[in-house]
Every structure is written in C-alpha cells, then in structure tokens.
C-alpha positions as CSV (number, residue, x, y, z in Angstrom):
1,X,-16.3,-0.9,29.5
2,X,-13.8,-2.0,26.8
3,X,-10.9,0.4,26.5
4,X,-7.8,0.7,24.3
5,X,-4.5,0.3,26.1
6,X,-1.0,1.0,25.0
7,X,1.3,-1.9,24.1
8,X,4.4,-1.5,26.5
9,X,6.4,-4.4,25.1
10,X,6.5,-5.2,21.4
11,X,8.1,-8.6,21.9
12,X,5.4,-9.6,24.4
13,X,2.7,-8.6,22.0
14,X,4.4,-10.6,19.2
15,X,4.0,-13.7,21.4
16,X,0.3,-12.9,21.7
17,X,0.1,-12.5,18.0
18,X,1.7,-15.9,17.4
19,X,-0.9,-17.4,19.8
20,X,-3.8,-15.7,17.8
21,X,-2.5,-17.1,14.6
22,X,-2.0,-20.6,16.0
23,X,-5.6,-20.5,17.1
24,X,-6.7,-19.8,13.5
25,X,-8.2,-16.4,14.1
26,X,-9.4,-14.4,11.1
27,X,-7.1,-11.5,10.6
28,X,-6.0,-8.8,8.1
29,X,-2.5,-8.7,9.6
30,X,0.1,-10.3,7.3
31,X,3.3,-8.5,8.3
32,X,6.0,-9.7,10.6
33,X,5.4,-8.6,14.1
34,X,9.1,-7.7,14.4
35,X,8.6,-4.9,11.8
36,X,6.4,-3.1,14.4
37,X,8.8,-3.2,17.3
38,X,10.4,0.2,16.5
39,X,6.9,1.7,16.5
40,X,5.7,0.3,19.8
41,X,4.8,3.8,21.0
42,X,2.3,4.1,18.1
43,X,0.6,0.8,19.0
44,X,-2.5,0.2,21.1
45,X,-4.7,-2.9,21.6
46,X,-8.3,-3.5,22.5
47,X,-9.4,-7.0,23.7
48,X,-13.0,-8.1,23.8
49,X,-15.0,-11.3,23.9
50,X,-14.1,-13.2,20.7
51,X,-11.3,-11.0,19.5
52,X,-8.7,-8.3,19.7
53,X,-7.9,-5.2,17.7
54,X,-4.5,-3.7,17.1
55,X,-4.3,0.0,16.4
56,X,-1.3,1.5,14.6
57,X,-1.3,5.3,14.7
58,X,0.2,7.1,11.7
59,X,0.4,10.8,10.7
60,X,-3.0,10.9,8.9
61,X,-4.8,7.9,10.2
62,X,-5.0,4.9,12.5
63,X,-4.7,1.6,10.8
64,X,-6.9,-1.2,12.3
65,X,-5.8,-4.9,12.4
66,X,-8.2,-7.5,13.7
67,X,-7.9,-11.0,15.2
68,X,-11.3,-12.5,15.4
69,X,-12.3,-16.0,16.5
70,X,-14.1,-18.0,13.8
71,X,-17.7,-17.0,14.5
72,X,-17.0,-13.7,16.2
73,X,-18.4,-10.4,14.8
74,X,-16.5,-7.1,14.9
75,X,-16.9,-5.2,18.1
76,X,-18.1,-1.6,18.2
77,X,-15.1,0.7,18.0
78,X,-14.4,3.7,20.3
79,X,-14.3,7.3,19.1
80,X,-10.7,8.1,18.0
81,X,-8.9,11.4,17.2
82,X,-8.0,10.3,13.6
83,X,-9.8,8.5,10.8
84,X,-9.7,4.7,11.2
85,X,-8.6,2.7,8.1
86,X,-9.4,-1.0,7.6
87,X,-7.8,-2.8,4.6
88,X,-8.3,-6.4,3.8
89,X,-6.3,-8.3,1.2
90,X,-8.3,-11.3,-0.1
91,X,-8.9,-13.5,-3.1
92,X,-11.3,-12.0,-5.6
93,X,-13.2,-15.3,-5.7
94,X,-13.7,-15.1,-1.9
95,X,-14.0,-11.5,-1.0
96,X,-14.2,-10.4,2.7
97,X,-17.6,-9.7,4.3
98,X,-17.8,-6.0,4.5
99,X,-21.3,-5.8,5.8
100,X,-20.2,-6.8,9.3
101,X,-17.8,-3.9,9.3
102,X,-20.4,-1.5,8.1
103,X,-22.4,-2.2,11.2
104,X,-19.3,-1.3,13.2
105,X,-19.3,2.2,11.7
106,X,-17.1,1.8,8.6
107,X,-17.9,3.0,5.1
108,X,-16.5,1.7,1.8
109,X,-13.6,3.9,0.7
110,X,-11.9,2.3,-2.3
111,X,-10.9,-1.0,-3.7
112,X,-7.7,-2.0,-5.5
113,X,-6.6,-5.1,-7.4
114,X,-3.2,-6.5,-7.9
115,X,-1.7,-6.9,-11.4
116,X,1.4,-8.8,-12.5
117,X,3.5,-9.3,-15.6
118,X,6.0,-12.2,-15.9
119,X,9.4,-11.0,-16.9
120,X,9.6,-14.0,-19.3
121,X,6.7,-12.5,-21.3
122,X,8.4,-9.1,-21.8
123,X,10.5,-8.3,-24.9
124,X,14.0,-6.9,-24.6
125,X,13.8,-3.2,-25.4
126,X,16.6,-0.7,-25.7
127,X,15.6,2.4,-23.7
128,X,17.6,5.2,-22.3
129,X,16.5,5.3,-18.6
130,X,17.0,8.4,-16.6
131,X,16.6,8.8,-12.9
132,X,15.4,11.6,-10.6
133,X,18.2,13.4,-8.6
134,X,18.5,13.6,-4.8
135,X,18.0,17.4,-4.9
136,X,14.5,16.8,-6.4
137,X,13.3,14.8,-3.3
138,X,11.1,17.6,-1.8
139,X,9.5,18.4,-5.1
140,X,8.8,14.7,-5.8
141,X,7.3,14.1,-2.4
142,X,5.1,17.2,-2.7
143,X,3.9,16.0,-6.1
144,X,3.1,12.6,-4.6
145,X,1.1,14.1,-1.8
146,X,-0.9,16.1,-4.3
147,X,-1.6,13.1,-6.6
148,X,-2.5,10.4,-4.1
149,X,-5.2,10.0,-1.4
150,X,-3.7,10.2,2.1
151,X,-4.7,6.9,3.7
152,X,-3.5,3.9,1.6
153,X,-0.9,5.2,-0.9
154,X,2.1,4.1,1.2
155,X,4.0,7.3,0.4
156,X,7.6,7.3,1.6
157,X,8.9,9.8,4.2
158,X,11.5,12.2,3.0
159,X,14.5,10.2,4.2
160,X,13.3,7.0,2.6
161,X,12.7,8.8,-0.7
162,X,16.2,10.3,-0.6
163,X,17.6,6.9,-0.2
164,X,15.6,5.6,-3.1
165,X,16.8,8.5,-5.2
166,X,20.5,7.7,-4.4
167,X,19.9,4.0,-5.2
168,X,18.2,4.8,-8.6
169,X,14.7,3.7,-7.6
170,X,12.9,6.7,-9.0
171,X,12.7,6.9,-12.8
172,X,12.2,10.4,-14.3
173,X,10.8,11.9,-17.5
174,X,12.0,15.4,-18.3
175,X,11.6,18.0,-21.0
176,X,14.8,19.9,-20.8
177,X,15.3,20.5,-17.1
178,X,11.6,20.3,-16.3
179,X,10.3,17.2,-14.6
180,X,7.1,15.9,-16.3
181,X,6.7,12.6,-14.5
182,X,8.3,9.9,-12.3
183,X,7.9,6.3,-11.2
184,X,9.1,4.9,-7.9
185,X,9.7,1.2,-7.6
186,X,11.3,-1.4,-5.2
187,X,12.3,-5.0,-5.1
188,X,10.9,-7.8,-3.0
189,X,13.2,-10.7,-3.7
190,X,12.7,-11.5,-7.4
191,X,9.6,-9.3,-7.7
192,X,9.9,-5.7,-8.9
193,X,7.1,-3.6,-7.4
194,X,5.8,-0.3,-8.7
195,X,5.0,1.8,-5.7
196,X,4.0,5.2,-7.2
197,X,3.7,6.7,-10.6
198,X,2.9,10.4,-11.2
199,X,2.5,12.3,-14.5
200,X,2.4,16.1,-13.9
201,X,-0.6,18.0,-15.4
202,X,1.6,19.6,-18.1
203,X,2.8,16.1,-19.2
204,X,-0.6,14.4,-19.5
205,X,-1.8,13.1,-22.8
206,X,1.7,12.6,-24.2
207,X,2.3,8.9,-23.4
208,X,4.6,9.7,-20.5
209,X,3.0,7.1,-18.1
210,X,3.4,4.4,-20.8
211,X,7.1,5.4,-21.2
212,X,7.8,5.4,-17.5
213,X,6.4,1.9,-17.1
214,X,8.3,0.6,-20.1
215,X,11.5,2.2,-18.7
216,X,10.9,0.4,-15.4
217,X,10.4,-3.0,-17.2
218,X,13.5,-2.4,-19.3
219,X,15.6,-1.5,-16.3
220,X,14.5,-4.4,-14.1
221,X,13.8,-7.3,-16.5
222,X,17.3,-8.8,-16.3
223,X,17.0,-9.3,-12.5
224,X,13.3,-9.6,-11.8
225,X,11.2,-12.7,-12.4
226,X,7.9,-10.7,-12.1
227,X,6.6,-7.2,-12.1
228,X,3.8,-6.3,-9.7
229,X,1.6,-3.3,-8.8
230,X,-1.7,-2.4,-7.1
231,X,-4.2,-0.2,-9.0
232,X,-7.5,1.3,-8.0
233,X,-10.5,-0.3,-9.7
234,X,-12.0,3.2,-10.1
235,X,-9.1,4.4,-12.2
236,X,-9.9,3.3,-15.8
237,X,-7.1,5.2,-17.5
238,X,-4.5,3.4,-15.3
239,X,-6.1,0.0,-15.8
240,X,-6.1,0.6,-19.6
241,X,-2.4,1.6,-19.5
242,X,-1.3,-1.5,-17.6
243,X,-3.5,-3.9,-19.5
244,X,-2.1,-2.6,-22.8
245,X,1.4,-3.4,-21.6
246,X,0.4,-7.0,-20.7
247,X,-0.4,-6.8,-17.0
248,X,-3.0,-9.2,-15.7
249,X,-5.0,-9.6,-12.5
250,X,-3.4,-12.2,-10.1
251,X,-6.7,-12.8,-8.3
252,X,-6.0,-10.6,-5.2
253,X,-8.1,-7.6,-4.2
254,X,-7.8,-5.1,-1.4
255,X,-11.1,-3.4,-0.3
256,X,-10.5,-0.5,2.1
257,X,-13.0,0.9,4.5
258,X,-12.9,4.1,6.5
259,X,-14.5,5.2,9.8
260,X,-14.4,9.0,9.7
261,X,-16.1,9.9,12.9
262,X,-13.5,10.9,15.4
263,X,-13.1,13.1,18.4
C-alpha cells in the first residue's frame, strides 16, 4: 500500500527535487525548494511507480505538487483531512490535460489568466495616492477573507499585511474616514504585481476599482517596467475593468482543480 510520509529534512528533499527536474519530469512546482525549508513540518511526500507527490498543508487546504515521469498517469490519492488543491500554470496554447486528474478524483474549480501592462504604454497621470493605515490591518484582512475564495487567493497573514501597510503597499480609497476600497500590491524585481483588490459593497458602482488601479499604476510607473495580475475568467466585470485600462493576456493560464472528499 502506498502511504504518505513526512519529510524530515528539507535540504535532503531539495536534492531529490533537483533530481526529478534533471530527469525532465512533468511538474507544477516552480518555486525554489529553499522557500519551503521553514515549513518542513507541513510537508509530506508520496512516492509511487512513475512519480511522486508533494503535499503542503495550509490552514484551509493541502496543496498538491506532482513530479511525473513522461508517460506516467496520476496515481489515486489517499483520503485526507482537508480539501486537496491542484493548480497548474501553463501556456494557453498548450493547456494541461485535466482529464487524467478527473480520474484521480479532482473536479474543476476555477481558472485564471494572467494580464500585463507595459509601463512604457502608460501615460503619466497626476493622482493623489493615499494608503491604508497599520491600525486598519484587521479590518482589511477580514474584508479580504469575505471577498475571496479560500483556496487560491494567496491572502497574507496578519503580520505580512501589517508589514505591507507600513511599507505603503496597500492603497486605500476613503469617503471621509470610511474605507470604501483598497488594493494590495508587491514588487518582483521590475514587475509590479497586483495581489488583491477589494471594493466594499457601499462603494460599488462608483468607479472605485478603476481609481485604485490607476492609483497603483501612477505610484509604481516610475520604477516598474511592467504591471501584472491574475484574474478569474468567470469574473467579467474585473476583466472589463482591466482591459479598459490597457491590460492584455500574456498567454499564461492557471486552471485549478479541487478534491473535496476528505476524512
């Protein structure tokens, strides 16, 4: 019987990962192995004929990473105590085969696509950009948790959010003292990335989302070469907003599958 086993040594597993990649195995793991060392207690593996799974346990789910030999099919997965999430980033012209994962017990959950905007194609715009305050951290995190689905939204923990607030990474829109919306962003080298944007119910229909994105572009355009974000394909209002501001698909998609049956 194939069983999951804990990974006792992150560095030892990184060596195994390097071997898998050198063998040309198909995978959905594109992070640096070192980024997982601090979370070794949340990692488990399952080896089988033709492949290996890596399980990363989080608060709401367990993320699945696979390393399959060229012709190998996904192995049936054990029952787990949390939903199992499988995300694959791929080229839209060459989407991943989801049918094999359906036979392993997964269902389609959502699909996102990546959009970009070259900073060179943005016009300089004078805007008064305001930022959320550190004391608003709990309110903002609560609003994020209400607005986003729990499995793939990459919400920050409270300490990370507080750091972002101190570093002016959360743009705010207010009416008087009342928060109507906010946008959290980050920087990956010369790419400015939109992580989350939320417009509160009382602020909808007033152009606040458009204003927040324009504030973000105005604030970052001097130092960023490109603006980037992921958007759900079943969110037409968001797609319309970004396209109106000049964002275009860059050819990358991210279908997400979910296996809900658990102990």
